[in-house]
OpenMM code with the backbone's topology and positions (N, CA, C; nanometers):
from openmm import Vec3, app, unit

residues = "UNK UNK UNK UNK UNK UNK UNK UNK UNK UNK UNK UNK UNK UNK UNK UNK UNK UNK UNK UNK UNK UNK UNK UNK UNK UNK UNK UNK UNK UNK UNK UNK UNK UNK UNK UNK UNK UNK UNK UNK UNK UNK UNK UNK UNK UNK UNK UNK UNK UNK UNK UNK UNK UNK UNK UNK UNK UNK UNK UNK UNK UNK UNK UNK UNK UNK UNK UNK UNK UNK UNK UNK UNK UNK UNK UNK UNK UNK UNK UNK UNK UNK UNK UNK UNK UNK UNK UNK UNK UNK UNK UNK UNK UNK UNK UNK UNK UNK UNK UNK UNK UNK UNK UNK UNK UNK UNK UNK UNK UNK UNK UNK UNK UNK UNK UNK UNK UNK UNK UNK UNK UNK UNK UNK UNK UNK UNK UNK UNK UNK UNK UNK UNK UNK UNK UNK UNK UNK UNK UNK UNK UNK UNK UNK UNK UNK UNK UNK UNK UNK UNK UNK UNK UNK UNK UNK UNK UNK UNK UNK UNK UNK UNK UNK UNK UNK UNK UNK UNK UNK UNK UNK UNK UNK UNK UNK UNK UNK UNK UNK UNK UNK UNK UNK UNK UNK UNK UNK UNK".split()
positions = [
    Vec3(11.6419, 10.5064, 10.1477),
    Vec3(11.5396, 10.5576, 10.0598),
    Vec3(11.4021, 10.5211, 10.1151),
    Vec3(11.3072, 10.6111, 10.0997),
    Vec3(11.1701, 10.5922, 10.1435),
    Vec3(11.1013, 10.4887, 10.0550),
    Vec3(11.0303, 10.3958, 10.1177),
    Vec3(10.9543, 10.2948, 10.0440),
    Vec3(10.8076, 10.3107, 10.0785),
    Vec3(10.7243, 10.3219, 9.9748),
    Vec3(10.5813, 10.3452, 9.9911),
    Vec3(10.5039, 10.2313, 9.9263),
    Vec3(10.4105, 10.1765, 10.0000),
    Vec3(10.3195, 10.0751, 9.9483),
    Vec3(10.1962, 10.1457, 9.8933),
    Vec3(10.1567, 10.1104, 9.7710),
    Vec3(10.0376, 10.1680, 9.7087),
    Vec3(9.9452, 10.0528, 9.6732),
    Vec3(9.8230, 10.0536, 9.7290),
    Vec3(9.7267, 9.9471, 9.7015),
    Vec3(9.5974, 10.0056, 9.6483),
    Vec3(9.5185, 9.9209, 9.5875),
    Vec3(9.3887, 9.9618, 9.5356),
    Vec3(9.3711, 9.9142, 9.3938),
    Vec3(9.2918, 9.9870, 9.3198),
    Vec3(9.2654, 9.9472, 9.1825),
    Vec3(9.2311, 10.0668, 9.0973),
    Vec3(9.2072, 10.0397, 8.9721),
    Vec3(9.1694, 10.1459, 8.8809),
    Vec3(9.2895, 10.2197, 8.8262),
    Vec3(9.2617, 10.3180, 8.7419),
    Vec3(9.3687, 10.3912, 8.6732),
    Vec3(9.4534, 10.4767, 8.7665),
    Vec3(9.3987, 10.5181, 8.8792),
    Vec3(9.4764, 10.6027, 8.9713),
    Vec3(9.5920, 10.5278, 9.0353),
    Vec3(9.5842, 10.3954, 9.0410),
    Vec3(9.6890, 10.3163, 9.1050),
    Vec3(9.8252, 10.3437, 9.0406),
    Vec3(9.8331, 10.3333, 8.9104),
    Vec3(9.9598, 10.3578, 8.8406),
    Vec3(9.9978, 10.5054, 8.8438),
    Vec3(9.8988, 10.5944, 8.8390),
    Vec3(9.9279, 10.7379, 8.8448),
    Vec3(9.9917, 10.7751, 8.9785),
    Vec3(9.9354, 10.7234, 9.0874),
    Vec3(9.9893, 10.7539, 9.2201),
    Vec3(10.1274, 10.6900, 9.2362),
    Vec3(10.1432, 10.5665, 9.1907),
    Vec3(10.2744, 10.5015, 9.1995),
    Vec3(10.3800, 10.5809, 9.1237),
    Vec3(10.3458, 10.6306, 9.0058),
    Vec3(10.4404, 10.7121, 8.9274),
    Vec3(10.4736, 10.8420, 9.0007),
    Vec3(10.3740, 10.9028, 9.0641),
    Vec3(10.3981, 11.0265, 9.1388),
    Vec3(10.4863, 11.0003, 9.2607),
    Vec3(10.4671, 10.8869, 9.3274),
    Vec3(10.5521, 10.8504, 9.4416),
    Vec3(10.6966, 10.8359, 9.3952),
    Vec3(10.7164, 10.7692, 9.2826),
    Vec3(10.8520, 10.7526, 9.2281),
    Vec3(10.9112, 10.8876, 9.1892),
    Vec3(10.8293, 10.9745, 9.1292),
    Vec3(10.8769, 11.1081, 9.0907),
    Vec3(10.9142, 11.1910, 9.2129),
    Vec3(10.8542, 11.1604, 9.3296),
    Vec3(10.8861, 11.2306, 9.4540),
    Vec3(11.0126, 11.1752, 9.5191),
    Vec3(11.0742, 11.0745, 9.4569),
    Vec3(11.2010, 11.0234, 9.5063),
    Vec3(11.1927, 10.9008, 9.5943),
    Vec3(11.0790, 10.8340, 9.5964),
    Vec3(11.0623, 10.7156, 9.6805),
    Vec3(11.0464, 10.5909, 9.5935),
    Vec3(11.0720, 10.4766, 9.6537),
    Vec3(11.0402, 10.3497, 9.5887),
    Vec3(10.8923, 10.3229, 9.6101),
    Vec3(10.8255, 10.2701, 9.5080),
    Vec3(10.6837, 10.2368, 9.5186),
    Vec3(10.6650, 10.0875, 9.4973),
    Vec3(10.5970, 10.0237, 9.5911),
    Vec3(10.5578, 9.8845, 9.5776),
    Vec3(10.4075, 9.8870, 9.5524),
    Vec3(10.3644, 9.8330, 9.4382),
    Vec3(10.2247, 9.8398, 9.3966),
    Vec3(10.1600, 9.7025, 9.4102),
    Vec3(10.0443, 9.6984, 9.4761),
    Vec3(9.9666, 9.5755, 9.4891),
    Vec3(9.8241, 9.6065, 9.4469),
    Vec3(9.7810, 9.5424, 9.3379),
    Vec3(9.6463, 9.5672, 9.2869),
    Vec3(9.5500, 9.4527, 9.3143),
    Vec3(9.5973, 9.3488, 9.3809),
    Vec3(9.5143, 9.2325, 9.4120),
    Vec3(9.5123, 9.2109, 9.5626),
    Vec3(9.3975, 9.2372, 9.6277),
    Vec3(9.3916, 9.2202, 9.7737),
    Vec3(9.4290, 9.0790, 9.8189),
    Vec3(9.4065, 8.9803, 9.7347),
    Vec3(9.4411, 8.8426, 9.7692),
    Vec3(9.5908, 8.8185, 9.7757),
    Vec3(9.6707, 8.9046, 9.7149),
    Vec3(9.8162, 8.8919, 9.7158),
    Vec3(9.8842, 8.9869, 9.8147),
    Vec3(9.8057, 9.0646, 9.8859),
    Vec3(9.8634, 9.1675, 9.9726),
    Vec3(9.9537, 9.1094, 10.0809),
    Vec3(9.9087, 9.0078, 10.1509),
    Vec3(9.9891, 8.9486, 10.2576),
    Vec3(10.1233, 8.8981, 10.2077),
    Vec3(10.1216, 8.8306, 10.0943),
    Vec3(10.2447, 8.7796, 10.0327),
    Vec3(10.3366, 8.8935, 9.9892),
    Vec3(10.2777, 8.9999, 9.9361),
    Vec3(10.3567, 9.1124, 9.8843),
    Vec3(10.4264, 9.1917, 9.9944),
    Vec3(10.3679, 9.1977, 10.1140),
    Vec3(10.4261, 9.2783, 10.2217),
    Vec3(10.5079, 9.1963, 10.3204),
    Vec3(10.5010, 9.0656, 10.3101),
    Vec3(10.5695, 8.9775, 10.4042),
    Vec3(10.7191, 9.0082, 10.4105),
    Vec3(10.7671, 9.0376, 10.5303),
    Vec3(10.9092, 9.0621, 10.5522),
    Vec3(10.9584, 9.1995, 10.5105),
    Vec3(10.8680, 9.2868, 10.4720),
    Vec3(10.9068, 9.4204, 10.4266),
    Vec3(10.8658, 9.5248, 10.5299),
    Vec3(10.9278, 9.6415, 10.5202),
    Vec3(10.8920, 9.7557, 10.6026),
    Vec3(10.8673, 9.8736, 10.5101),
    Vec3(10.7595, 9.9468, 10.5378),
    Vec3(10.7210, 10.0599, 10.4540),
    Vec3(10.7194, 10.1883, 10.5357),
    Vec3(10.7691, 10.2945, 10.4739),
    Vec3(10.7682, 10.4269, 10.5356),
    Vec3(10.6382, 10.4996, 10.5083),
    Vec3(10.5642, 10.4517, 10.4111),
    Vec3(10.4371, 10.5126, 10.3751),
    Vec3(10.3443, 10.4112, 10.3132),
    Vec3(10.2162, 10.4427, 10.3204),
    Vec3(10.1136, 10.3533, 10.2664),
    Vec3(10.0022, 10.4388, 10.2079),
    Vec3(9.9739, 10.4169, 10.0799),
    Vec3(9.8613, 10.4823, 10.0136),
    Vec3(9.7589, 10.3752, 9.9828),
    Vec3(9.6401, 10.3910, 10.0395),
    Vec3(9.5323, 10.2970, 10.0131),
    Vec3(9.4279, 10.3667, 9.9273),
    Vec3(9.4242, 10.3263, 9.8011),
    Vec3(9.3259, 10.3791, 9.7070),
    Vec3(9.2030, 10.2892, 9.7069),
    Vec3(9.0904, 10.3383, 9.6553),
    Vec3(8.9726, 10.2523, 9.6458),
    Vec3(9.0009, 10.1320, 9.5559),
    Vec3(8.9314, 10.0241, 9.5830),
    Vec3(8.9433, 9.9059, 9.4981),
    Vec3(8.8458, 9.9169, 9.3824),
    Vec3(8.8831, 9.8579, 9.2708),
    Vec3(8.7951, 9.8555, 9.1538),
    Vec3(8.6978, 9.7393, 9.1683),
    Vec3(8.5719, 9.7651, 9.1421),
    Vec3(8.4688, 9.6622, 9.1552),
    Vec3(8.3760, 9.6662, 9.0345),
    Vec3(8.3228, 9.5504, 9.0018),
    Vec3(8.2176, 9.5414, 8.9020),
    Vec3(8.0912, 9.5002, 8.9762),
    Vec3(7.9842, 9.5804, 8.9655),
    Vec3(7.8640, 9.5460, 9.0411),
    Vec3(7.8043, 9.4134, 8.9951),
    Vec3(7.7531, 9.3404, 9.0919),
    Vec3(7.6912, 9.2119, 9.0625),
    Vec3(7.5476, 9.2329, 9.0156),
    Vec3(7.4947, 9.1276, 8.9600),
    Vec3(7.3524, 9.1288, 8.9246),
    Vec3(7.2736, 9.0996, 9.0511),
    Vec3(7.1518, 9.1442, 9.0539),
    Vec3(7.0685, 9.1110, 9.1683),
    Vec3(7.0019, 9.2338, 9.2266),
    Vec3(6.9555, 9.2157, 9.3473),
    Vec3(6.8787, 9.3200, 9.4149),
    Vec3(6.9676, 9.4351, 9.4600),
    Vec3(6.9043, 9.5441, 9.4936),
    Vec3(6.9763, 9.6593, 9.5466),
    Vec3(7.0461, 9.6213, 9.6765),
    Vec3(6.9799, 9.5428, 9.7593),
    Vec3(7.0394, 9.4999, 9.8863),
    Vec3(7.1660, 9.4194, 9.8594),
    Vec3(7.1632, 9.3307, 9.7618),
    Vec3(7.2816, 9.2507, 9.7285),
    Vec3(7.3943, 9.3394, 9.6767),
    Vec3(7.3605, 9.4411, 9.5988),
    Vec3(7.4629, 9.5311, 9.5459),
    Vec3(7.5273, 9.6138, 9.6566),
    Vec3(7.4479, 9.6602, 9.7511),
    Vec3(7.5035, 9.7362, 9.8635),
    Vec3(7.5908, 9.6450, 9.9494),
    Vec3(7.5457, 9.5218, 9.9717),
    Vec3(7.6249, 9.4260, 10.0490),
    Vec3(7.7586, 9.4015, 9.9804),
    Vec3(7.7577, 9.3880, 9.8480),
    Vec3(7.8818, 9.3684, 9.7726),
    Vec3(7.9734, 9.4893, 9.7884),
    Vec3(7.9176, 9.6089, 9.7780),
    Vec3(7.9980, 9.7304, 9.7942),
    Vec3(8.0649, 9.7332, 9.9314),
    Vec3(7.9877, 9.6963, 10.0342),
    Vec3(8.0445, 9.6993, 10.1692),
    Vec3(8.1517, 9.5927, 10.1882),
    Vec3(8.1237, 9.4680, 10.1490),
    Vec3(8.2190, 9.3603, 10.1763),
    Vec3(8.3391, 9.3641, 10.0833),
    Vec3(8.3172, 9.3836, 9.9530),
    Vec3(8.4283, 9.3823, 9.8584),
    Vec3(8.4947, 9.5187, 9.8449),
    Vec3(8.4239, 9.6226, 9.8832),
    Vec3(8.4774, 9.7575, 9.8725),
    Vec3(8.5248, 9.8109, 10.0056),
    Vec3(8.4332, 9.8687, 10.0803),
    Vec3(8.4700, 9.9406, 10.2021),
    Vec3(8.5343, 9.8512, 10.3081),
    Vec3(8.4752, 9.7379, 10.3397),
    Vec3(8.5305, 9.6541, 10.4465),
    Vec3(8.6605, 9.5858, 10.4053),
    Vec3(8.6799, 9.5655, 10.2755),
    Vec3(8.8083, 9.5098, 10.2306),
    Vec3(8.9221, 9.6067, 10.2613),
    Vec3(8.8902, 9.7350, 10.2693),
    Vec3(8.9931, 9.8337, 10.3033),
    Vec3(9.0388, 9.8169, 10.4482),
    Vec3(8.9478, 9.7778, 10.5378),
    Vec3(8.9847, 9.7507, 10.6764),
    Vec3(9.0755, 9.6274, 10.6825),
    Vec3(9.0406, 9.5214, 10.6072),
    Vec3(9.1237, 9.4003, 10.6058),
    Vec3(9.2629, 9.4315, 10.5507),
    Vec3(9.2692, 9.5091, 10.4451),
    Vec3(9.3982, 9.5456, 10.3859),
    Vec3(9.4822, 9.6244, 10.4861),
    Vec3(9.4211, 9.7195, 10.5530),
    Vec3(9.4941, 9.8007, 10.6510),
    Vec3(9.5463, 9.7145, 10.7650),
    Vec3(9.4677, 9.6177, 10.8099),
    Vec3(9.5121, 9.5278, 10.9175),
    Vec3(9.6322, 9.4451, 10.8721),
    Vec3(9.6351, 9.4070, 10.7461),
    Vec3(9.7480, 9.3303, 10.6917),
    Vec3(9.8733, 9.4160, 10.6822),
    Vec3(9.8567, 9.5411, 10.6426),
    Vec3(9.9707, 9.6304, 10.6200),
    Vec3(10.0254, 9.6886, 10.7500),
    Vec3(9.9418, 9.7122, 10.8476),
    Vec3(9.9810, 9.7825, 10.9701),
    Vec3(10.1104, 9.7296, 11.0337),
    Vec3(10.1289, 9.5989, 11.0492),
    Vec3(10.2543, 9.5520, 11.1117),
    Vec3(10.3799, 9.5823, 11.0305),
    Vec3(10.3636, 9.6144, 10.9030),
    Vec3(10.4795, 9.6394, 10.8169),
    Vec3(10.5181, 9.7869, 10.8124),
    Vec3(10.4396, 9.8724, 10.8766),
    Vec3(10.4668, 10.0161, 10.8719),
    Vec3(10.5747, 10.0544, 10.9729),
    Vec3(10.6722, 10.1283, 10.9247),
    Vec3(10.7818, 10.1753, 11.0100),
    Vec3(10.7278, 10.2747, 11.1128),
    Vec3(10.7955, 10.2897, 11.2266),
    Vec3(10.7558, 10.3935, 11.3215),
    Vec3(10.7548, 10.5297, 11.2517),
    Vec3(10.6504, 10.6065, 11.2742),
    Vec3(10.6381, 10.7380, 11.2136),
    Vec3(10.5937, 10.7357, 11.0681),
    Vec3(10.5438, 10.6228, 11.0208),
    Vec3(10.5008, 10.6119, 10.8809),
    Vec3(10.3844, 10.7066, 10.8517),
    Vec3(10.3739, 10.7454, 10.7254),
    Vec3(10.2618, 10.8262, 10.6769),
    Vec3(10.1650, 10.7367, 10.6027),
    Vec3(10.0379, 10.7475, 10.6358),
    Vec3(9.9337, 10.6678, 10.5714),
    Vec3(9.8334, 10.7621, 10.5077),
    Vec3(9.7975, 10.7321, 10.3843),
    Vec3(9.6954, 10.8083, 10.3119),
    Vec3(9.5825, 10.7134, 10.2752),
    Vec3(9.4635, 10.7397, 10.3268),
    Vec3(9.3432, 10.6660, 10.2890),
    Vec3(9.2682, 10.7553, 10.1909),
    Vec3(9.2641, 10.7142, 10.0665),
    Vec3(9.2089, 10.7990, 9.9619),
    Vec3(9.0688, 10.7521, 9.9251),
    Vec3(8.9727, 10.8410, 9.9408),
    Vec3(8.8361, 10.8113, 9.9017),
    Vec3(8.8198, 10.8245, 9.7528),
    Vec3(8.6982, 10.8048, 9.7102),
    Vec3(8.6721, 10.8237, 9.5690),
    Vec3(8.5869, 10.7161, 9.5087),
    Vec3(8.5515, 10.6160, 9.5884),
    Vec3(8.4638, 10.5120, 9.5361),
    Vec3(8.3332, 10.5778, 9.4960),
    Vec3(8.3029, 10.5701, 9.3704),
    Vec3(8.1771, 10.6273, 9.3241),
    Vec3(8.0693, 10.5214, 9.3282),
    Vec3(7.9485, 10.5642, 9.3192),
    Vec3(7.8369, 10.4714, 9.3208),
    Vec3(7.8531, 10.3729, 9.2056),
    Vec3(7.8662, 10.2453, 9.2365),
    Vec3(7.8930, 10.1446, 9.1345),
    Vec3(7.7704, 10.1105, 9.0520),
    Vec3(7.6553, 10.1542, 9.0933),
    Vec3(7.5327, 10.1228, 9.0223),
    Vec3(7.4343, 10.2361, 9.0457),
    Vec3(7.3826, 10.2927, 8.9393),
    Vec3(7.2928, 10.4071, 8.9555),
    Vec3(7.1646, 10.3693, 9.0283),
    Vec3(7.1309, 10.2406, 9.0310),
    Vec3(7.0099, 10.1968, 9.1015),
    Vec3(7.0327, 10.1754, 9.2504),
    Vec3(7.1587, 10.1674, 9.2914),
    Vec3(7.1901, 10.1428, 9.4321),
    Vec3(7.2014, 10.2760, 9.5060),
    Vec3(7.1569, 10.2794, 9.6317),
    Vec3(7.1687, 10.4034, 9.7085),
    Vec3(7.3147, 10.4338, 9.7378),
    Vec3(7.3453, 10.5613, 9.7511),
    Vec3(7.4816, 10.6020, 9.7791),
    Vec3(7.4786, 10.7111, 9.8838),
    Vec3(7.5763, 10.7095, 9.9706),
    Vec3(7.5887, 10.8103, 10.0745),
    Vec3(7.7367, 10.8434, 10.0890),
    Vec3(7.7799, 10.9448, 10.0162),
    Vec3(7.9212, 10.9832, 10.0164),
    Vec3(7.9700, 11.0193, 10.1562),
    Vec3(7.8850, 11.0844, 10.2356),
    Vec3(7.9242, 11.1203, 10.3722),
    Vec3(7.9489, 10.9955, 10.4566),
    Vec3(7.8665, 10.8928, 10.4379),
    Vec3(7.8848, 10.7680, 10.5128),
    Vec3(8.0148, 10.6998, 10.4722),
    Vec3(8.0458, 10.7010, 10.3424),
    Vec3(8.1713, 10.6415, 10.2963),
    Vec3(8.2905, 10.7150, 10.3563),
    Vec3(8.2853, 10.8467, 10.3571),
    Vec3(8.3943, 10.9255, 10.4159),
    Vec3(8.4058, 10.8995, 10.5658),
    Vec3(8.2915, 10.8868, 10.6328),
    Vec3(8.2928, 10.8590, 10.7769),
    Vec3(8.3571, 10.7231, 10.8055),
    Vec3(8.3315, 10.6247, 10.7213),
    Vec3(8.3927, 10.4932, 10.7423),
    Vec3(8.5445, 10.4995, 10.7254),
    Vec3(8.5918, 10.5810, 10.6318),
    Vec3(8.7364, 10.5976, 10.6173),
    Vec3(8.7954, 10.6669, 10.7401),
    Vec3(8.7214, 10.7621, 10.7967),
    Vec3(8.7700, 10.8281, 10.9185),
    Vec3(8.7742, 10.7294, 11.0349),
    Vec3(8.6776, 10.6383, 11.0427),
    Vec3(8.6801, 10.5345, 11.1464),
    Vec3(8.8033, 10.4464, 11.1281),
    Vec3(8.8325, 10.4091, 11.0045),
    Vec3(8.9522, 10.3296, 10.9771),
    Vec3(9.0778, 10.4065, 11.0185),
    Vec3(9.0832, 10.5348, 10.9892),
    Vec3(9.1981, 10.6169, 11.0284),
    Vec3(9.2146, 10.6174, 11.1799),
    Vec3(9.1051, 10.6345, 11.2525),
    Vec3(9.1120, 10.6336, 11.3989),
    Vec3(9.1589, 10.4972, 11.4501),
    Vec3(9.1094, 10.3894, 11.3897),
    Vec3(9.1485, 10.2557, 11.4342),
    Vec3(9.2974, 10.2314, 11.4104),
    Vec3(9.3500, 10.2766, 11.2976),
    Vec3(9.4929, 10.2614, 11.2711),
    Vec3(9.5768, 10.3382, 11.3731),
    Vec3(9.5353, 10.4619, 11.4017),
    Vec3(9.6086, 10.5410, 11.5017),
    Vec3(9.6016, 10.4747, 11.6384),
    Vec3(9.4839, 10.4234, 11.6732),
    Vec3(9.4663, 10.3600, 11.8039),
    Vec3(9.5507, 10.2341, 11.8163),
    Vec3(9.5597, 10.1588, 11.7094),
    Vec3(9.6378, 10.0357, 11.7124),
    Vec3(9.7848, 10.0629, 11.7410),
    Vec3(9.8357, 10.1745, 11.6951),
    Vec3(9.9759, 10.2092, 11.7158),
    Vec3(9.9989, 10.2951, 11.8403),
    Vec3(9.8948, 10.3412, 11.9040),
    Vec3(9.9083, 10.4297, 12.0195),
    Vec3(9.9847, 10.3594, 12.1310),
    Vec3(10.0670, 10.4311, 12.2062),
    Vec3(10.0855, 10.5755, 12.2029),
    Vec3(10.1837, 10.6231, 12.0960),
    Vec3(10.2417, 10.5297, 12.0182),
    Vec3(10.3268, 10.5718, 11.9065),
    Vec3(10.2430, 10.6551, 11.8100),
    Vec3(10.3034, 10.7546, 11.7534),
    Vec3(10.2323, 10.8437, 11.6603),
    Vec3(10.2376, 10.7866, 11.5195),
    Vec3(10.1241, 10.7563, 11.4629),
    Vec3(10.1110, 10.7137, 11.3243),
    Vec3(10.0301, 10.8221, 11.2544),
    Vec3(10.0867, 10.8822, 11.1522),
    Vec3(10.0172, 10.9886, 11.0811),
    Vec3(9.9272, 10.9265, 10.9753),
    Vec3(9.7973, 10.9439, 10.9922),
    Vec3(9.6995, 10.8899, 10.8976),
    Vec3(9.6148, 11.0054, 10.8481),
    Vec3(9.6082, 11.0202, 10.7173),
    Vec3(9.5260, 11.1247, 10.6563),
    Vec3(9.4196, 11.0599, 10.5702),
    Vec3(9.3018, 11.1203, 10.5708),
    Vec3(9.1943, 11.0801, 10.4808),
    Vec3(9.1860, 11.1876, 10.3740),
    Vec3(9.2018, 11.1455, 10.2494),
    Vec3(9.1981, 11.2382, 10.1369),
    Vec3(9.0786, 11.2043, 10.0490),
    Vec3(9.0155, 11.3070, 9.9958),
    Vec3(8.9023, 11.2804, 9.9072),
    Vec3(8.9504, 11.2659, 9.7632),
    Vec3(8.8584, 11.2416, 9.6743),
    Vec3(8.8935, 11.2113, 9.5352),
    Vec3(8.9477, 11.3310, 9.4575),
    Vec3(8.9437, 11.4507, 9.5163),
    Vec3(8.9956, 11.5680, 9.4460),
    Vec3(9.1475, 11.5808, 9.4562),
    Vec3(9.2092, 11.5025, 9.5436),
    Vec3(9.3548, 11.5070, 9.5562),
    Vec3(9.4181, 11.4522, 9.4286),
    Vec3(9.5207, 11.5202, 9.3807),
    Vec3(9.5938, 11.4734, 9.2641),
    Vec3(9.6951, 11.3671, 9.3070),
    Vec3(9.7407, 11.2851, 9.2128),
    Vec3(9.8458, 11.1889, 9.2478),
    Vec3(9.9693, 11.2573, 9.3065),
    Vec3(10.0020, 11.3757, 9.2578),
    Vec3(10.1190, 11.4489, 9.3090),
    Vec3(10.0980, 11.4949, 9.4531),
    Vec3(9.9771, 11.5403, 9.4868),
    Vec3(9.9479, 11.5802, 9.6249),
    Vec3(9.9558, 11.4596, 9.7181),
    Vec3(9.9011, 11.3481, 9.6748),
    Vec3(9.9057, 11.2255, 9.7549),
    Vec3(10.0513, 11.1855, 9.7782),
    Vec3(10.1301, 11.1837, 9.6717),
    Vec3(10.2712, 11.1444, 9.6822),
    Vec3(10.3480, 11.2389, 9.7732),
    Vec3(10.3220, 11.3679, 9.7631),
    Vec3(10.3924, 11.4649, 9.8464),
    Vec3(10.3641, 11.4417, 9.9941),
    Vec3(10.2401, 11.4120, 10.0287),
    Vec3(10.2064, 11.3909, 10.1693),
    Vec3(10.2594, 11.2582, 10.2223),
    Vec3(10.2495, 11.1527, 10.1432),
    Vec3(10.2938, 11.0223, 10.1935),
    Vec3(10.4458, 11.0148, 10.2020),
    Vec3(10.5156, 11.0958, 10.1232),
    Vec3(10.6614, 11.0993, 10.1327),
    Vec3(10.7100, 11.2063, 10.2296),
    Vec3(10.6159, 11.2808, 10.2901),
    Vec3(10.6515, 11.3772, 10.3935),
    Vec3(10.6811, 11.5167, 10.3452),
    Vec3(10.6427, 11.5490, 10.2246),
    Vec3(10.6650, 11.6832, 10.1724),
    Vec3(10.5326, 11.7385, 10.1222),
    Vec3(10.5288, 11.8659, 10.0999),
    Vec3(10.4126, 11.9261, 10.0369),
    Vec3(10.3107, 11.9812, 10.1343),
    Vec3(10.2303, 12.0744, 10.0855),
    Vec3(10.1260, 12.1357, 10.1672),
    Vec3(10.0058, 12.0441, 10.1828),
    Vec3(9.9165, 12.0817, 10.2701),
    Vec3(9.7928, 12.0059, 10.2891),
    Vec3(9.7106, 12.0085, 10.1615),
    Vec3(9.6446, 11.8982, 10.1356),
    Vec3(9.5587, 11.8891, 10.0181),
    Vec3(9.4152, 11.9218, 10.0542),
    Vec3(9.3301, 11.9327, 9.9527),
    Vec3(9.1902, 11.9648, 9.9795),
    Vec3(9.1202, 11.8518, 10.0537),
    Vec3(9.0414, 11.8866, 10.1527),
    Vec3(8.9653, 11.7875, 10.2275),
    Vec3(9.0478, 11.7026, 10.3217),
    Vec3(9.1698, 11.7451, 10.3559),
    Vec3(9.2575, 11.6648, 10.4407),
    Vec3(9.2039, 11.6546, 10.5822),
    Vec3(9.2124, 11.5354, 10.6387),
    Vec3(9.1783, 11.5098, 10.7778),
    Vec3(9.3072, 11.4643, 10.8447),
    Vec3(9.3627, 11.5448, 10.9319),
    Vec3(9.4909, 11.5111, 10.9930),
    Vec3(9.4808, 11.4882, 11.1420),
    Vec3(9.5953, 11.4652, 11.2085),
    Vec3(9.5958, 11.4483, 11.3535),
    Vec3(9.5389, 11.5717, 11.4226),
    Vec3(9.4660, 11.5482, 11.5309),
    Vec3(9.3936, 11.6583, 11.5944),
    Vec3(9.4741, 11.7384, 11.6964),
    Vec3(9.5501, 11.6712, 11.7842),
    Vec3(9.6194, 11.7477, 11.8878),
    Vec3(9.7370, 11.6694, 11.9453),
    Vec3(9.8112, 11.7337, 12.0352),
    Vec3(9.9325, 11.6738, 12.0909),
    Vec3(9.9037, 11.5561, 12.1837),
    Vec3(9.7849, 11.5469, 12.2401),
    Vec3(9.7500, 11.4392, 12.3332),
    Vec3(9.6918, 11.3178, 12.2621),
    Vec3(9.7078, 11.3125, 12.1320),
    Vec3(9.6406, 11.2088, 12.0539),
    Vec3(9.6876, 11.0676, 12.0901),
    Vec3(9.8154, 11.0497, 12.1209),
    Vec3(9.8660, 10.9165, 12.1524),
    Vec3(9.7950, 10.8532, 12.2703),
    Vec3(9.7812, 10.9279, 12.3801),
    Vec3(9.7136, 10.8734, 12.4971),
    Vec3(9.5662, 10.8521, 12.4701),
    Vec3(9.5037, 10.9437, 12.4003),
    Vec3(9.3609, 10.9299, 12.3705),
    Vec3(9.3357, 10.8043, 12.2886),
    Vec3(9.4206, 10.7767, 12.1907),
    Vec3(9.4011, 10.6570, 12.1094),
    Vec3(9.4332, 10.5303, 12.1866),
    Vec3(9.5292, 10.5361, 12.2774),
    Vec3(9.5582, 10.4196, 12.3609),
    Vec3(9.4377, 10.3871, 12.4478),
    Vec3(9.3737, 10.4897, 12.5023),
    Vec3(9.2524, 10.4687, 12.5823),
    Vec3(9.1396, 10.4124, 12.4971),
    Vec3(9.1227, 10.4661, 12.3765),
    Vec3(9.0161, 10.4193, 12.2866),
    Vec3(9.0389, 10.2732, 12.2500),
    Vec3(9.1658, 10.2376, 12.2211),
    Vec3(9.1980, 10.0982, 12.1871),
    Vec3(9.1632, 10.0065, 12.3030),
    Vec3(9.1950, 10.0469, 12.4252),
    Vec3(9.1638, 9.9652, 12.5425),
    Vec3(9.0134, 9.9439, 12.5555),
    Vec3(8.9357, 10.0468, 12.5276),
    Vec3(8.7899, 10.0332, 12.5349),
    Vec3(8.7374, 9.9381, 12.4282),
    Vec3(8.7872, 9.9495, 12.3057),
    Vec3(8.7403, 9.8637, 12.1970),
    Vec3(8.7800, 9.7191, 12.2211),
    Vec3(8.9044, 9.6948, 12.2602),
    Vec3(8.9510, 9.5593, 12.2840),
    Vec3(8.8780, 9.4982, 12.4033),
    Vec3(8.8385, 9.5801, 12.4980),
    Vec3(8.7706, 9.5312, 12.6174),
    Vec3(8.6225, 9.5010, 12.5984),
    Vec3(8.5688, 9.5276, 12.4822),
    Vec3(8.4268, 9.4996, 12.4595),
    Vec3(8.4014, 9.3499, 12.4690),
    Vec3(8.3078, 9.3120, 12.5538),
    Vec3(8.2758, 9.1709, 12.5697),
    Vec3(8.1653, 9.1278, 12.4735),
    Vec3(8.0757, 9.2185, 12.4407),
    Vec3(7.9629, 9.1824, 12.3552),
    Vec3(7.9154, 9.3068, 12.2828),
    Vec3(7.8909, 9.2920, 12.1532),
    Vec3(7.8413, 9.4021, 12.0732),
    Vec3(7.7255, 9.3517, 11.9891),
    Vec3(7.6210, 9.4300, 11.9819),
    Vec3(7.5060, 9.3941, 11.8979),
    Vec3(7.4933, 9.4950, 11.7856),
    Vec3(7.4656, 9.4453, 11.6660),
    Vec3(7.4443, 9.5319, 11.5493),
    Vec3(7.3032, 9.5150, 11.4987),
] * unit.nanometer
topology = app.Topology()
chain = topology.addChain("A")
for resn in residues:
    res = topology.addResidue(resn, chain)
    for name in ("N", "CA", "C"):
        topology.addAtom(name, app.Element.getBySymbol(name[0]), res)
């Protein structure tokens, strides 16, 4: 039987888990990033759905709020993916689901930048497994729980806003990209 890991927060977490179960797979749900390593230890997953994490904006300056969004929101998704990656079976399906809305009306928001960061995460996951093929899709917030479940379990048509594998030479291209990233001696930001 197919086993799918579903992580994140908010009301969609249970909706997606229920849809995964309705699609005929087992769903393992983790809503606490601090428990993720313990929850996946010794397990293998055929699929992984990473939903946005739920956050409560902190008090303080706009800069502090954006920093919180990046560290507790977007960058925590990279840490979670790094934890889950070794547990993914060969040929696993991964769904990175966007949808983090602006947590504070006073803080700046750039939906395109958020989507671009998810695409970077998707590329990094593919590169880490290269030349093995890891199917990673980036889905936007318009995807229904049923569409997400259908794709992560390997059934169903493409959903709206889907970003999928580009071409047949992707394995070698990602292996080359991984070699370049790992070979970086110094990076300035």
